[in-house]
C-alpha positions, 0 to 999 in steps of 0.5 A: 516496486508495485505490490498488487493485493488480490482479494482480502487484506485482513487479519487472516492474510496480513502476516503473509503479506507483511512477510512477502512485502518486507522480503521484496523490499530488502531485495529491491534497489528502488525503495519506492512502493505502489500499492495496487489495490484495484483487485482488493475485495475487502480490507480491515484494520490489519490492512491499514497496519500493513500499509502504514508499517511499510510506509514507515519502513520505506520513509526511513530509507528515503523512499515514497509510497502511493496507493492506486485503484481505491474502491469507494469503500477502501477510499473511505477507510483510508480517509477515516484512518488519516492515511491519505493525508500522508500516502497519496492516492492516484487513479492509475499506476502511470500517474503514481510513477510520474509522481514518485 
C-alpha cells in the first residue's frame, strides 16, 4: 500500500489520517506500506506517532514500512527521532518497492 500525505501531518490531521490508514490496512492483502511524503508541507510530533504506530502494527503482521520523498526538514526530524534507524527512507517509490 502506498500512503501519500498531502499538506500537513500534525495534531489537527493525525486522528483522520490514523483512521484512514488503519481502515485501509485492514482491507489490504499486502501488509507492506510506503509512506510517500513528497507532498507533505509540515509535520509535528503527531506525524512521528502516526508513522511509528503504523510501523508497529505492520511489523506484527510480518509487513514492512518505508518512507519516500523526504524533504531536508522532515529527514532531520526523522533522524532526530531515531525513526530512520528502523524505517528505511528511499528517493523513489520504485526504489522502495524493490527493497520490500
